[in-house]
VEXDREN-2710 file (C-alpha; in Angstrom, 1 decimal):
% VEXDREN-2710
k/r/px/py/pz
1/UNK/36.5/-19.2/2.3
2/UNK/40.1/-19.1/3.4
3/UNK/40.9/-16.1/1.2
4/UNK/37.9/-14.2/2.7
5/UNK/39.0/-15.2/6.3
6/UNK/42.6/-13.9/5.6
7/UNK/41.2/-10.7/4.2
8/UNK/39.0/-10.1/7.3
9/UNK/42.0/-10.8/9.6
10/UNK/44.2/-8.3/7.7
11/UNK/41.5/-5.6/8.1
12/UNK/41.0/-6.5/11.8
13/UNK/44.7/-6.1/12.3
14/UNK/44.4/-2.4/11.5
15/UNK/42.4/-1.9/14.6
16/UNK/39.7/0.9/14.7
17/UNK/41.0/2.2/11.4
18/UNK/40.0/-1.0/9.7
19/UNK/36.4/-1.3/11.1
20/UNK/34.6/0.5/8.3
21/UNK/36.4/-1.6/5.6
22/UNK/35.8/-4.8/7.7
23/UNK/32.1/-4.3/7.9
24/UNK/31.9/-3.4/4.2
25/UNK/33.9/-6.5/3.3
26/UNK/31.5/-8.8/5.3
27/UNK/28.5/-7.3/3.6
28/UNK/30.0/-7.4/0.1
29/UNK/30.9/-11.1/0.6
30/UNK/27.3/-11.9/1.7
31/UNK/26.0/-10.2/-1.4
32/UNK/28.5/-12.0/-3.6
33/UNK/27.4/-15.4/-2.2
34/UNK/23.7/-14.6/-2.4
35/UNK/23.2/-14.9/1.3
36/UNK/19.8/-14.1/2.8
37/UNK/21.3/-13.3/6.3
38/UNK/24.7/-12.4/7.7
39/UNK/25.3/-13.2/11.4
40/UNK/28.1/-11.3/13.2
41/UNK/28.5/-12.6/16.7
42/UNK/30.9/-11.4/19.4
43/UNK/33.3/-13.9/21.0
44/UNK/36.3/-13.4/23.3
45/UNK/38.3/-10.6/21.5
46/UNK/36.9/-11.9/18.2
47/UNK/33.9/-12.0/15.9
48/UNK/32.2/-15.0/14.4
49/UNK/30.8/-14.4/10.9
50/UNK/28.3/-16.8/9.3
51/UNK/26.2/-16.7/6.1
52/UNK/22.8/-18.2/5.5
53/UNK/22.9/-19.6/2.0
54/UNK/19.7/-21.2/0.5
55/UNK/18.2/-21.5/4.0
56/UNK/21.2/-23.1/5.7
57/UNK/23.6/-21.3/8.1
58/UNK/27.2/-22.1/7.2
59/UNK/30.1/-22.6/9.7
60/UNK/31.5/-19.5/11.4
61/UNK/34.6/-17.6/10.3
62/UNK/36.4/-16.5/13.4
63/UNK/38.3/-13.2/13.2
64/UNK/40.5/-12.1/16.1
65/UNK/39.9/-8.4/16.9
66/UNK/39.9/-6.2/19.9
67/UNK/37.4/-3.9/18.2
68/UNK/34.2/-5.9/18.7
69/UNK/32.3/-2.9/20.0
70/UNK/33.4/-0.7/17.1
71/UNK/32.0/-3.2/14.6
72/UNK/28.6/-3.1/16.3
73/UNK/28.7/0.7/16.4
74/UNK/29.6/0.8/12.6
75/UNK/26.5/-1.3/11.8
76/UNK/24.3/1.0/13.9
77/UNK/25.6/4.1/12.1
78/UNK/24.7/2.5/8.8
79/UNK/21.2/1.6/10.1
80/UNK/20.6/4.9/11.8
81/UNK/20.4/3.3/15.2
82/UNK/21.4/4.5/18.7
83/UNK/25.1/3.8/19.0
84/UNK/25.2/4.3/22.7
85/UNK/22.3/1.9/23.5
86/UNK/23.8/-1.6/24.0
87/UNK/21.5/-3.1/26.5
88/UNK/18.3/-3.4/24.4
89/UNK/17.5/-4.8/21.0
90/UNK/17.3/-2.4/18.0
91/UNK/16.1/-2.8/14.4
92/UNK/16.7/-0.6/11.4
93/UNK/17.3/-0.5/7.7
94/UNK/20.5/0.1/5.7
95/UNK/19.9/1.8/2.4
96/UNK/21.4/0.2/-0.6
97/UNK/23.4/3.3/-1.5
98/UNK/25.4/3.0/1.7
99/UNK/26.8/-0.4/0.9
100/UNK/26.5/-0.6/-2.8
101/UNK/23.8/-3.2/-2.8
102/UNK/20.9/-3.8/-5.2
103/UNK/18.3/-3.7/-2.4
104/UNK/18.0/-2.4/1.2
105/UNK/19.2/-4.4/4.2
106/UNK/17.5/-4.9/7.5
107/UNK/19.7/-4.7/10.6
108/UNK/18.9/-6.3/14.0
109/UNK/21.0/-6.0/17.1
110/UNK/20.6/-8.1/20.3
111/UNK/22.5/-7.9/23.6
112/UNK/24.4/-11.0/24.7
113/UNK/26.8/-11.6/27.6
114/UNK/29.8/-10.9/25.2
115/UNK/28.3/-7.9/23.4
116/UNK/25.8/-7.3/20.8
117/UNK/25.0/-9.9/18.1
118/UNK/24.1/-8.5/14.7
119/UNK/22.0/-10.1/12.1
120/UNK/21.7/-8.4/8.6
121/UNK/18.9/-9.5/6.3
122/UNK/19.8/-9.1/2.7
123/UNK/16.7/-8.8/0.5
124/UNK/17.1/-10.6/-2.8
125/UNK/16.4/-8.1/-5.6
126/UNK/15.1/-10.8/-7.8
127/UNK/12.4/-11.6/-5.3
128/UNK/11.1/-8.1/-5.6
129/UNK/10.0/-8.8/-9.1
130/UNK/9.0/-12.5/-8.7
131/UNK/5.9/-13.8/-10.3
132/UNK/3.8/-16.8/-9.3
133/UNK/5.0/-18.6/-12.4
134/UNK/8.6/-18.1/-11.2
135/UNK/8.2/-19.8/-7.8
136/UNK/8.2/-23.4/-8.9
137/UNK/4.6/-24.4/-8.0
138/UNK/3.1/-27.3/-9.9
139/UNK/0.9/-26.0/-12.7
140/UNK/-2.3/-27.3/-11.1
141/UNK/-1.6/-25.6/-7.8
142/UNK/-0.6/-22.3/-9.6
143/UNK/-3.8/-22.3/-11.7
144/UNK/-6.0/-22.9/-8.6
145/UNK/-4.1/-20.2/-6.7
146/UNK/-4.5/-17.7/-9.5
147/UNK/-8.2/-18.5/-9.7
148/UNK/-8.6/-17.8/-6.0
149/UNK/-6.7/-14.5/-6.3
150/UNK/-9.3/-13.3/-8.8
151/UNK/-12.2/-14.0/-6.5
152/UNK/-13.9/-10.9/-5.0
153/UNK/-14.1/-12.5/-1.5
154/UNK/-12.9/-15.3/0.6
155/UNK/-9.8/-16.2/2.6
156/UNK/-6.6/-17.6/1.2
157/UNK/-4.1/-19.0/3.8
158/UNK/-0.5/-20.0/3.4
159/UNK/1.2/-22.2/6.0
160/UNK/4.7/-23.4/6.6
161/UNK/7.6/-22.8/9.0
162/UNK/9.7/-19.6/9.0
163/UNK/11.9/-19.4/5.9
164/UNK/9.5/-21.4/3.7
165/UNK/8.9/-18.6/1.3
166/UNK/5.4/-17.5/2.4
167/UNK/6.2/-13.7/2.2
168/UNK/7.7/-14.1/-1.3
169/UNK/4.5/-16.0/-2.4
170/UNK/2.3/-13.2/-0.9
171/UNK/4.2/-10.5/-2.8
172/UNK/4.0/-12.4/-6.0
173/UNK/0.3/-12.9/-5.4
174/UNK/-0.1/-9.1/-5.0
175/UNK/1.6/-8.5/-8.3
176/UNK/-0.7/-10.9/-10.0
177/UNK/-3.7/-9.1/-8.5
178/UNK/-2.5/-5.7/-9.5
179/UNK/-1.8/-6.8/-13.1
180/UNK/-5.0/-8.8/-13.4
181/UNK/-7.1/-5.8/-12.1
182/UNK/-5.1/-3.2/-13.9
183/UNK/-5.0/-1.2/-10.6
184/UNK/-8.7/-1.2/-10.2
185/UNK/-8.7/-3.0/-6.8
186/UNK/-7.8/-1.3/-3.5
187/UNK/-5.1/-3.5/-2.0
188/UNK/-3.9/-2.9/1.6
189/UNK/-1.4/-4.9/3.8
190/UNK/-0.6/-5.2/7.5
191/UNK/2.9/-6.6/7.8
192/UNK/5.5/-7.4/10.4
193/UNK/7.8/-6.1/9.0
194/UNK/7.3/-4.6/5.5
195/UNK/10.1/-6.3/3.6
196/UNK/9.5/-4.8/0.1
197/UNK/7.6/-1.8/-1.1
198/UNK/5.1/-2.5/-3.9
199/UNK/3.8/0.4/-6.0
200/UNK/0.0/0.5/-6.0
201/UNK/-0.3/-1.2/-2.6
202/UNK/-1.0/0.5/0.7
203/UNK/1.4/-1.1/3.2
204/UNK/1.4/-0.8/7.0
205/UNK/3.9/-2.1/9.5
206/UNK/2.6/-3.2/12.9
207/UNK/4.3/-1.7/16.0
208/UNK/3.0/-3.5/19.2
209/UNK/4.9/-1.2/21.7
210/UNK/2.6/1.7/20.6
211/UNK/-0.5/-0.5/20.4
212/UNK/-0.4/-0.8/16.6
213/UNK/-1.2/-4.6/16.4
214/UNK/-2.6/-6.6/13.6
215/UNK/-6.1/-6.5/15.1
216/UNK/-6.1/-2.7/15.7
217/UNK/-4.8/-2.1/12.1
218/UNK/-7.4/-4.3/10.7
219/UNK/-10.3/-2.7/12.6
220/UNK/-9.2/0.7/11.2
221/UNK/-8.5/-0.6/7.7
222/UNK/-12.1/-1.9/7.3
223/UNK/-13.1/1.8/7.1
224/UNK/-10.6/2.4/4.3
225/UNK/-12.8/0.7/1.7
226/UNK/-10.4/-2.2/1.1
227/UNK/-11.0/-4.9/-1.5
228/UNK/-7.9/-7.0/-1.0
229/UNK/-6.4/-7.3/2.6
230/UNK/-3.1/-9.0/3.3
231/UNK/-2.4/-9.9/7.0
232/UNK/1.2/-10.8/7.7
233/UNK/0.2/-13.5/10.1
234/UNK/-2.9/-14.7/12.1
235/UNK/-1.6/-15.1/15.6
236/UNK/-4.5/-14.6/17.9
237/UNK/-8.3/-15.0/18.2
238/UNK/-9.1/-11.3/17.5
239/UNK/-7.1/-11.2/14.3
240/UNK/-8.5/-14.6/13.1
241/UNK/-12.1/-13.4/13.7
242/UNK/-11.6/-10.2/11.8
243/UNK/-9.9/-12.0/8.9
244/UNK/-12.7/-14.5/8.7
245/UNK/-15.4/-11.9/8.9
246/UNK/-13.7/-9.8/6.2
247/UNK/-13.6/-12.8/4.0
248/UNK/-17.3/-13.4/4.4
249/UNK/-18.3/-9.8/3.8
250/UNK/-16.9/-9.1/0.3
251/UNK/-13.2/-8.9/0.8
252/UNK/-10.4/-11.1/-0.5
253/UNK/-8.1/-11.8/2.5
254/UNK/-4.6/-13.3/2.2
255/UNK/-2.7/-14.4/5.3
256/UNK/-0.3/-16.9/6.8
257/UNK/-0.9/-19.1/9.8
258/UNK/1.3/-21.7/11.5
259/UNK/0.5/-25.3/10.8
260/UNK/2.3/-28.4/9.7
261/UNK/0.0/-29.2/6.8
262/UNK/-3.0/-27.7/4.9
263/UNK/-5.6/-29.7/6.8
264/UNK/-4.1/-28.6/10.1
265/UNK/-4.9/-25.0/9.3
266/UNK/-8.6/-25.6/10.3
267/UNK/-7.6/-27.2/13.6
268/UNK/-5.5/-24.1/14.3
269/UNK/-8.4/-21.7/13.5
270/UNK/-10.7/-23.7/15.7
271/UNK/-8.1/-23.7/18.5
272/UNK/-8.0/-19.9/18.2
273/UNK/-11.8/-19.7/18.8
274/UNK/-13.1/-19.4/15.3
275/UNK/-16.5/-21.2/14.9
276/UNK/-16.3/-24.2/12.5
277/UNK/-19.1/-23.0/10.3
278/UNK/-17.4/-19.6/9.8
279/UNK/-14.0/-21.2/9.0
280/UNK/-15.5/-23.6/6.5
281/UNK/-17.5/-20.8/4.8
282/UNK/-14.7/-18.2/4.6
283/UNK/-11.6/-20.2/3.8
284/UNK/-11.5/-21.1/0.1
285/UNK/-7.9/-22.2/-0.5
286/UNK/-4.9/-23.3/1.6
287/UNK/-1.3/-23.8/0.5
288/UNK/1.4/-25.5/2.6
289/UNK/4.9/-25.1/1.3
290/UNK/8.6/-25.7/2.1
291/UNK/11.7/-24.6/0.3
292/UNK/14.3/-27.2/-0.7
293/UNK/17.8/-26.7/-2.0
294/UNK/18.5/-27.7/-5.6
295/UNK/21.5/-29.9/-6.3
296/UNK/24.3/-27.8/-7.8
297/UNK/24.2/-28.6/-11.6
298/UNK/28.0/-28.1/-11.8
299/UNK/28.9/-30.8/-9.3
300/UNK/26.0/-33.1/-8.5
301/UNK/27.1/-36.8/-8.7
302/UNK/25.1/-39.7/-10.1
303/UNK/24.8/-42.7/-7.8
304/UNK/24.6/-46.3/-8.7
305/UNK/22.0/-48.9/-7.8
306/UNK/18.2/-48.9/-8.2
307/UNK/17.6/-48.6/-4.4
308/UNK/19.5/-45.3/-4.1
309/UNK/18.5/-41.7/-5.1
310/UNK/19.7/-40.8/-8.6
311/UNK/22.0/-37.9/-7.5
312/UNK/23.9/-36.7/-4.4
313/UNK/25.5/-33.4/-3.3
314/UNK/29.3/-33.0/-3.8
315/UNK/30.4/-29.4/-3.5
316/UNK/32.5/-27.1/-5.8
317/UNK/33.5/-23.5/-6.2
318/UNK/30.3/-22.7/-8.0
319/UNK/28.2/-23.6/-4.9
320/UNK/30.8/-22.6/-2.3
321/UNK/31.3/-26.2/-1.4
322/UNK/27.7/-26.7/-0.3
323/UNK/26.6/-29.1/-3.1
324/UNK/23.5/-27.1/-3.6
325/UNK/22.7/-23.9/-5.5
326/UNK/19.3/-22.1/-5.4
327/UNK/16.0/-23.3/-4.1
328/UNK/12.6/-24.4/-5.3
329/UNK/9.3/-25.0/-3.6
330/UNK/7.5/-28.1/-2.4
331/UNK/3.8/-27.5/-2.1
332/UNK/0.5/-29.1/-1.3
333/UNK/-2.9/-27.4/-1.7
334/UNK/-6.4/-27.8/-0.4
335/UNK/-9.5/-26.4/-2.0
336/UNK/-12.7/-26.1/0.1
337/UNK/-15.4/-28.6/-1.0
338/UNK/-18.8/-29.5/0.3
339/UNK/-17.6/-32.7/1.9
340/UNK/-14.6/-31.0/3.5
341/UNK/-16.8/-28.2/4.8
342/UNK/-19.1/-30.7/6.5
343/UNK/-16.2/-32.5/8.2
344/UNK/-14.9/-29.1/9.5
345/UNK/-18.3/-28.3/10.9
346/UNK/-18.2/-31.6/12.7
347/UNK/-14.8/-30.7/14.2
348/UNK/-13.2/-33.7/12.5
349/UNK/-9.5/-34.1/13.5
350/UNK/-6.7/-33.1/11.2
351/UNK/-5.9/-36.6/10.0
352/UNK/-9.6/-37.1/8.9
353/UNK/-9.6/-33.8/7.0
354/UNK/-6.3/-34.7/5.3
355/UNK/-7.6/-38.0/4.2
356/UNK/-10.7/-36.4/2.7
357/UNK/-8.5/-33.9/0.9
358/UNK/-6.4/-36.7/-0.6
359/UNK/-9.6/-38.5/-1.7
360/UNK/-10.6/-35.4/-3.6
361/UNK/-7.3/-35.0/-5.4
362/UNK/-5.0/-33.2/-3.0
363/UNK/-1.3/-34.3/-3.2
364/UNK/0.7/-34.4/0.0
365/UNK/4.1/-32.7/0.5
366/UNK/5.7/-36.1/0.8
367/UNK/4.6/-37.1/-2.7
368/UNK/6.0/-33.9/-4.1
369/UNK/9.3/-34.6/-2.2
370/UNK/9.5/-38.1/-3.7
371/UNK/9.2/-36.6/-7.2
372/UNK/11.9/-34.0/-6.5
373/UNK/14.3/-36.7/-5.5
374/UNK/13.5/-39.0/-8.4
375/UNK/13.9/-36.2/-10.9
376/UNK/17.3/-35.3/-9.6
377/UNK/16.2/-31.8/-8.4
378/UNK/17.4/-32.4/-4.9
379/UNK/18.9/-35.1/-2.7
380/UNK/17.4/-37.6/-0.3
381/UNK/19.4/-35.9/2.5
382/UNK/17.9/-32.5/1.7
383/UNK/14.4/-33.9/2.0
384/UNK/15.2/-35.4/5.4
385/UNK/16.5/-32.0/6.5
386/UNK/13.5/-30.0/5.4
387/UNK/10.7/-32.4/6.3
388/UNK/12.3/-33.6/9.5
389/UNK/11.1/-37.2/9.1
390/UNK/12.3/-40.3/7.4
391/UNK/13.3/-40.0/3.8
392/UNK/10.6/-40.6/1.1
393/UNK/13.0/-43.3/-0.1
394/UNK/13.4/-43.8/-3.8
END
C-alpha cells in the first residue's frame, strides 16, 4: 500500500503531464488486487483512492494534487463521456484495450461540492465464464435450481442485498440454459445495466429517461416469441404483474426482487399488488443469497478453546492485509409446495411461511453460516458483518 501511495504521489507531482499515467496506475493497481470497484473522490487539492476488495471498501489513499479536474477529464475521455459537463451524472464504458484489462470497465461520474466523484466498476473476467457449479451452492440447492431452469414455464426469483452475487448467478443460469437446450430456446433479457454480453442471448438495457422501462420492454418482448425471459429486477406493480403472467403462460421467467429472506419474497409480491393465488401459482423456486469472504489460506490463524470459532483473520501480503481472499455464497432455497401455496393464498405473514418452509426441509441462511464458521471457511466476525445480526456462535 505504501509503495503504491508513493508512486501516485510521484506521478501527481508532475502536474498535468502526469495525469494520464496517474489514472492508468490507479486502474492497473485495482486490476492487480482483483478489485470490483475503484473510487476516486476529490478532496481539498487532493484525491482519495479506495478499492473494493471482496465486497469491502478499503481505507482511502490520499494523494495531494492540484489537478483534480484533469483526473476526472481523463476518465471521461477513456469512457467517451462529455468532458465539459460537470454538473450532472454521467455513465459510460471503458474498453479493455484502452487500459490493458481482461474485460471492459464501467465508469460513473457524480457531481459533489468538491468536484466529481468517479467510480469504476471492474468486471471480473472469470465471472463471464462462471457456471452454476462454480458458485459454491450446496449440492441440493444447485440440483433444484438446475431442475427449475429446465422447466418450460414458471418464475424463478433471486433475492439478496446489492452485491450479493445475484447477477453472476443469473448469467451462470443463462449459460446452463443455453448449454442444456443446445441453443434451441429463445432467451431474452431486460437489464439495468447489461454487465456482460452472452452469445446466443438477446440482451436489452433499460433507459428510463426515454421511457424504456422494465415494464415497457417486457410488453414489447412478449411479441418477440420469448421462451426464457430475464428481468433485471422487479421494482413495481406493473413489472411484477407482467412477470407473473408470463410465468403462467408458458414462459420461464428469471428475476430478482428485494427481500431479506426467501419467504419474504411473497410478502413483497403481495405488497406490490400481485394477487396471492397468482403468486403461489407462478413462482416455483426462490433463492436468497449472500456473499461471504473466505479466510486467507496463507495467514488464517487457529484459535484455542471449544467456545471460540476455529479460525480468525490475520492479514498478509497475499491478501493485502485483509485476512480474507476470495468469496463464496451462503444460500437458502424455497420450493413451492401445496401447503406453502395454501398459506400464501391465506396471506400468511412471512414468519409463518418461513416456518412452513423449514418444516418441509428448507435450510435457513443462519444454518449455512454456522457451517461456514465451523468448517473454517470464514470467521465469526465476517458472518456478523454480512448478516448484520448476532453471530451464529460456534
